[in-house]
SERO-4910 file (N, C-alpha, C, O; in steps of 0.05 Angstrom, whole numbers):
BEGIN
 pado doro    nc1    nc2    nc3   cac1   cac2   cac3    cc1    cc2    cc3    oc1    oc2    oc3
  Met    A   -589    587   -638   -599    559   -637   -601    550   -608   -621    537   -601
  Ser    A   -581    555   -592   -582    547   -564   -604    562   -549   -615    552   -529
  Asn    A   -610    586   -558   -632    601   -546   -659    587   -549   -676    588   -532
  Met    A   -662    573   -572   -686    558   -577   -689    535   -558   -711    529   -548
  Gly    A   -667    521   -552   -667    498   -533   -675    507   -505   -689    493   -491
  Ala    A   -666    530   -497   -672    541   -470   -702    547   -468   -715    543   -448
  Arg    A   -713    558   -490   -742    564   -490   -759    539   -488   -779    538   -474
  Ile    A   -751    518   -502   -766    493   -502   -764    481   -474   -784    471   -463
  Thr    A   -741    481   -462   -737    470   -435   -754    485   -415   -767    473   -397
  Arg    A   -755    512   -417   -771    528   -399   -801    522   -402   -816    521   -382
  Leu    A   -810    518   -427   -838    512   -432   -846    485   -419   -867    482   -408
  Ile    A   -828    465   -422   -834    438   -411   -835    439   -380   -852    427   -368
  Thr    A   -816    454   -368   -816    454   -339   -839    470   -328   -849    464   -306
  Asn    A   -848    491   -342   -870    507   -332   -898    497   -340   -918    507   -332
  Phe    A   -899    476   -357   -924    465   -366   -940    454   -343   -930    437   -328
  Asn    A   -964    463   -340   -983    452   -320   -971    455   -292   -976    438   -275
  Leu    A   -956    476   -287   -943    481   -262   -963    485   -239   -959    474   -217
  Glu    A   -983    501   -244  -1002    507   -223  -1017    482   -214  -1022    479   -190
  Asn    A  -1025    465   -232  -1039    441   -225  -1022    422   -209  -1031    410   -190
  Arg    A   -997    420   -216   -978    402   -202   -973    412   -173   -972    396   -155
  Val    A   -971    439   -170   -966    450   -144   -991    446   -126   -988    439   -103
  Gln    A  -1015    450   -137  -1040    447   -122  -1043    418   -114  -1052    413    -91
  Arg    A  -1035    399   -130  -1037    370   -123  -1019    364   -100  -1027    349    -82
  Glu    A   -995    374   -100   -976    369    -78   -985    381    -52   -982    369    -31
  Ile    A   -997    405    -53  -1006    419    -29  -1029    404    -17  -1032    402      8
  Ser    A  -1047    394    -34  -1071    381    -23  -1067    353    -12  -1085    342      1
  Lys    A  -1044    341    -17  -1038    314     -6  -1038    315     24  -1031    335     36
  Leu    A  -1046    293     37  -1045    291     66  -1016    287     75  -1001    271     64
  Lys    A  -1009    303     95   -981    301    105   -980    279    126   -999    275    140
  Pro    A   -958    264    128   -956    243    148   -954    255    176   -942    277    179
  Arg    A   -965    241    195   -964    251    223   -936    247    234   -923    227    228
  Ala    A   -928    265    250   -902    262    263   -903    241    285   -924    237    297
  Ala    A   -882    227    290   -881    206    310   -884    219    337   -875    242    341
  Pro    A   -896    205    356   -900    217    383   -873    220    397   -855    203    393
  Arg    A   -870    240    412   -845    246    426   -842    228    450   -862    220    463
  His    A   -817    221    457   -812    204    480   -815    221    505   -807    245    505
  Pro    A   -826    210    526   -830    227    550   -803    235    562   -785    219    564
  Thr    A   -801    260    570   -776    270    582   -778    269    612   -798    262    623
  Ser    A   -756    276    625   -755    275    654   -774    296    666   -783    294    689
  Asp    A   -780    318    651   -798    339    661   -827    328    662   -842    336    680
  Ser    A   -834    311    644   -862    301    643   -866    277    661   -890    271    667
  Leu    A   -846    263    670   -849    240    688   -854    249    717   -843    269    726
  Pro    A   -870    234    731   -874    240    760   -849    233    775   -837    212    770
  Gln    A   -841    250    793   -816    245    809   -822    237    837   -841    247    850
  His    A   -806    218    847   -809    209    874   -787    222    890   -764    212    891
  Asn    A   -792    244    902   -772    261    915   -759    248    939   -736    253    945
  Thr    A   -773    231    953   -762    220    978   -740    200    973   -718    204    984
  Ala    A   -744    180    957   -724    159    952   -702    169    935   -678    165    941
  Ala    A   -709    182    912   -689    191    893   -671    213    905   -647    213    900
  Gly    A   -683    230    921   -668    252    933   -647    242    952   -625    253    953
  Ser    A   -654    222    969   -635    212    989   -613    196    975   -590    197    984
  Met    A   -619    182    953   -598    167    939   -579    187    926   -554    182    927
  Thr    A   -589    208    914   -571    228    902   -553    240    922   -529    245    917
  Glu    A   -563    246    946   -547    258    967   -525    238    976   -502    246    980
  Asp    A   -533    212    978   -513    192    986   -491    189    966   -467    186    973
  Ile    A   -498    191    941   -478    187    919   -459    211    919   -434    208    916
  Asn    A   -469    235    921   -453    259    919   -438    266    945   -421    284    945
  Gln    A   -445    253    967   -432    259    993   -404    248    993   -398    226    984
  Arg    A   -386    264   1005   -358    256   1006   -354    239   1031   -362    246   1053
  Asn    A   -341    215   1028   -336    197   1050   -307    198   1057   -290    184   1044
  Asp    A   -299    213   1077   -272    218   1084   -257    193   1094   -234    189   1086
  Pro    A   -269    175   1110   -254    151   1118   -246    133   1094   -224    122   1094
  Leu    A   -264    131   1075   -257    115   1051   -235    128   1035   -218    114   1025
  Leu    A   -236    154   1032   -215    168   1017   -188    165   1031   -168    162   1018
  Tyr    A   -188    166   1058   -163    163   1073   -152    135   1069   -127    132   1066
  Met    A   -169    114   1069   -159     87   1065   -149     83   1036   -131     68   1031
  Leu    A   -162     97   1017   -154     95    989   -126    106    984   -112     97    966
  Lys    A   -118    126   1000    -91    137    997    -70    117   1004    -47    119    994
  Asp    A    -76     98   1021    -56     78   1030    -54     55   1010    -36     38   1013
  Val    A    -71     53    990    -71     31    971    -49     36    951    -47     57    939
  Tyr    A    -32     15    947    -11     16    927    -11    -10    912     -8    -31    924
  Val    A    -13     -9    886    -14    -33    869     13    -37    855     23    -19    843
  Gln    A     24    -61    858     49    -68    845     45    -94    831     37   -114    843
  Ser    A     50    -94    804     44   -118    789     70   -127    774     86   -110    767
  Lys    A     72   -153    769     94   -164    754     82   -184    735     63   -198    741
  Asp    A     94   -186    711     86   -205    691     95   -233    700    118   -236    709
  Pro    A     77   -253    698     86   -280    706    105   -291    685    102   -287    661
  Val    A    125   -306    694    144   -319    677    133   -347    671    128   -363    690
  Ser    A    131   -354    645    120   -380    639    142   -401    644    166   -396    639
  Gln    A    134   -424    654    153   -445    661    163   -461    636    183   -475    638
  Gly    A    149   -458    613    156   -474    590    177   -463    572    183   -473    551
  Glu    A    190   -440    580    210   -428    563    235   -444    562    244   -455    582
  Asp    A    247   -446    538    273   -460    535    295   -442    545    293   -418    547
  Val    A    317   -455    552    341   -440    560    352   -424    536    363   -403    539
  Ser    A    349   -436    512    360   -422    488    346   -396    483    359   -377    475
  Thr    A    319   -394    487    305   -369    483    314   -348    503    315   -325    497
  Val    A    319   -357    528    328   -339    549    356   -329    541    362   -305    545
  Lys    A    374   -347    531    400   -339    523    399   -319    500    414   -299    500
  Lys    A    382   -324    481    379   -306    458    370   -279    467    379   -258    456
  Ala    A    352   -278    486    342   -252    497    365   -237    511    367   -213    508
  Glu    A    382   -252    525    405   -239    538    425   -229    518    437   -207    521
  Leu    A    430   -245    496    448   -236    475    438   -212    461    454   -195    453
  Ala    A    412   -210    457    401   -187    443    405   -162    459    407   -140    447
  Thr    A    406   -163    485    410   -139    501    440   -131    501    446   -107    505
  Glu    A    458   -150    498    487   -143    498    493   -128    472    482   -134    451
  Arg    A    511   -108    474    517    -92    451    548    -92    447    563    -97    465
  Arg    A    556    -86    422    584    -84    415    589    -59    400    570    -48    387
  Leu    A    614    -49    401    620    -25    386    623    -31    356    628    -53    349
  Leu    A    619    -10    340    621    -14    311    650    -17    302    668     -5    314
  Lys    A    655    -33    282    681    -36    270    685    -15    248    706     -3    246
  Phe    A    664    -11    232    665      8    210    639     24    210    618     14    218
  Ser    A    641     49    202    617     66    199    622     86    177    644     90    168
  Leu    A    600     99    168    603    119    147    615    144    159    608    150    182
  Pro    A    631    159    145    642    184    155    620    205    157    607    211    138
  Gly    A    617    217    181    598    239    184    569    229    182    563    206    187
  Asp    A    552    247    174    524    241    170    516    247    141    503    267    136
  Pro    A    524    230    122    520    237     95    490    235     87    481    249     68
  Tyr    A    475    218    101    447    215     93    428    226    114    404    220    112
  Gly    A    437    241    133    420    252    153    412    232    174    394    237    190
  Ile    A    425    209    175    419    188    194    435    194    219    458    202    218
  Cys    A    422    189    242    437    194    267    461    175    269    460    153    259
  Asp    A    482    184    282    506    169    284    503    146    304    498    151    327
  Val    A    505    122    294    502     98    311    530     91    321    549     89    305
  Thr    A    533     86    347    559     80    358    562     50    366    584     40    367
  Asp    A    539     37    371    540      9    378    516     -6    368    495      7    363
  Val    A    518    -32    364    496    -49    355    493    -73    373    513    -80    386
  Pro    A    470    -86    373    468   -111    389    486   -133    378    491   -134    354
  Lys    A    495   -150    396    511   -172    387    494   -190    370    471   -195    376
  Gly    A    506   -201    349    491   -218    330    480   -202    307    467   -214    289
  Lys    A    484   -176    306    473   -159    285    496   -144    272    518   -140    284
  Leu    A    492   -136    247    511   -120    232    498    -96    220    474    -96    214
  Thr    A    514    -74    218    503    -51    203    508    -57    173    521    -76    166
  Leu    A    496    -40    156    498    -44    127    527    -41    119    537    -57    102
  Val    A    541    -22    130    569    -17    122    586    -41    131    604    -50    115
  Glu    A    582    -51    155    597    -74    164    591    -99    148    609   -115    141
  Ala    A    566   -103    140    559   -127    124    572   -126     97    583   -146     87
  Leu    A    572   -102     84    585   -100     58    615   -103     61    628   -115     43
  Thr    A    627    -93     82    656    -96     87    663   -126     91    682   -136     79
  Val    A    648   -140    107    653   -168    112    650   -184     87    667   -201     81
  Leu    A    629   -179     71    625   -194     46    647   -188     26    656   -206     12
  Asn    A    656   -163     25    677   -156      6    704   -169     15    719   -179     -2
  Asn    A    709   -169     41    734   -182     51    733   -212     45    753   -223     37
  His    A    710   -224     49    708   -253     43    711   -259     13    723   -279      6
  Lys    A    701   -241     -3    703   -245    -32    732   -242    -41    742   -257    -58
  Asn    A    746   -222    -30    774   -217    -39    794   -236    -26    813   -245    -39
  Met    A    789   -244     -1    808   -262     13    792   -284     27    789   -283     52
  Pro    A    782   -303     13    765   -323     25    780   -342     45    768   -353     63
  Lys    A    807   -344     41    821   -362     59    826   -349     86    827   -363    107
  Thr    A    830   -323     87    834   -310    113    808   -302    126    806   -303    150
  Trp    A    789   -293    110    763   -285    121    743   -308    119    725   -308    101
  Thr    A    746   -328    135    727   -351    136    702   -343    152    702   -322    165
  Thr    A    682   -360    151    658   -355    166    663   -355    196    650   -340    211
  Glu    A    682   -372    205    688   -373    233    701   -347    242    694   -337    264
  Lys    A    719   -336    226    731   -310    233    711   -287    233    712   -270    250
  Met    A    693   -288    213    672   -267    213    654   -269    238    648   -248    250
  Ala    A    647   -293    245    630   -297    269    645   -287    294    632   -275    312
  Gln    A    671   -292    296    686   -284    319    690   -254    320    686   -242    341
  Glu    A    697   -242    297    702   -213    296    678   -196    302    680   -176    315
  Tyr    A    655   -205    292    630   -188    293    609   -199    312    586   -191    311
  Ser    A    617   -218    330    599   -229    350    573   -241    337    551   -236    346
  Leu    A    577   -256    315    555   -268    301    553   -298    308    572   -310    318
  Asp    A    530   -309    304    526   -338    306    539   -351    281    536   -340    259
  Pro    A    555   -372    284    568   -384    261    548   -392    239    555   -390    215
  Lys    A    525   -400    247    504   -408    227    496   -383    211    492   -385    187
  Asp    A    493   -360    224    486   -335    211    508   -325    192    503   -315    171
  Ala    A    533   -328    201    556   -321    184    557   -337    159    563   -327    137
  Lys    A    552   -363    161    552   -381    138    529   -373    119    533   -373     95
  Ala    A    505   -367    130    483   -359    113    488   -332    100    480   -328     77
  Leu    A    503   -314    113    510   -289    101    527   -293     77    523   -280     56
  Val    A    547   -310     79    565   -315     56    550   -330     34    555   -325     11
  Asp    A    532   -349     41    519   -365     21    498   -349      5    495   -352    -19
  Phe    A    483   -332     19    460   -319      6    463   -290     -3    447   -280    -18
  Phe    A    485   -277      6    489   -249     -2    516   -247    -16    536   -256     -7
  Ile    A    514   -233    -39    539   -230    -55    541   -200    -61    522   -188    -71
  Pro    A    564   -187    -55    566   -158    -61    568   -154    -91    577   -172   -106
  Phe    A    561   -131   -100    562   -124   -128    591   -123   -138    609   -115   -123
  Asp    A    594   -131   -163    620   -127   -176    618   -102   -193    601   -100   -211
  Val    A    635    -82   -187    635    -58   -203    656    -61   -225    679    -64   -219
  Gln    A    647    -61   -249    665    -64   -272    665    -38   -288    643    -29   -297
  Ile    A    688    -27   -292    690     -2   -308    699    -10   -336    721    -20   -339
  Ile    A    682     -5   -355    689    -12   -382    703     12   -395    693     34   -395
  Pro    A    728      8   -405    742     30   -416    728     41   -441    716     26   -457
  Ala    A    731     67   -445    719     80   -468    733     70   -493    758     68   -494
  Glu    A    718     65   -514    730     56   -539    743     80   -553    736    103   -548
  Ser    A    762     73   -569    777     95   -583    759    108   -604    738     99   -611
  Ala    A    769    130   -614    754    146   -633    752    131   -660    735    138   -677
  Lys    A    769    111   -664    769     96   -689    746     76   -691    740     65   -712
  Ser    A    732     72   -668    710     53   -669    687     63   -686    685     86   -693
  Lys    A    671     44   -693    649     51   -711    628     68   -697    621     63   -674
  Gln    A    620     88   -711    599    106   -701    577    107   -722    582    106   -746
  Ile    A    553    110   -712    531    113   -731    530    142   -740    529    160   -724
  Asn    A    530    145   -766    530    172   -778    501    179   -787    485    162   -793
  Asp    A    496    205   -787    470    214   -797    468    207   -826    488    209   -841
  Ser    A    445    201   -835    442    195   -864    425    216   -877    420    215   -901
***
């Protein structure tokens, strides 16, 4: 059956093939666009162009000698409108403090961090601080956290207000006497 479809397709594609080919051949072909003149076809002015080329390619030793003495030194301008607080914050950001707590070894393949910028906490320190505050809120106040970890008191208060450590609750396994669903 499929053989029949191939024969019909071949008949349709080959129908009147010679006439169609002859019609395509006899059509007028479009003319190619004229070529842009190249440097070979243009007339050259050897006197002016040749002397300019020589001047450009000639080495000028006195200029090269003076260029060796040139030294450029640049500095970024300091804007006058900066607040003292932004300058202080920039200075605080460069100051660093040693870690209070860290993970033992390299459990996650992270490089061992030994110090952090003042005003910042590592994840382990943040969880420790939050857990201490949750367990002993009277001793671990926001002021004590800010003092211990070189934090801004406002940031310490925001840390306590907006971040809560997870409560891990272990539910004891029920006894064997509890109800179990049986196969029916």
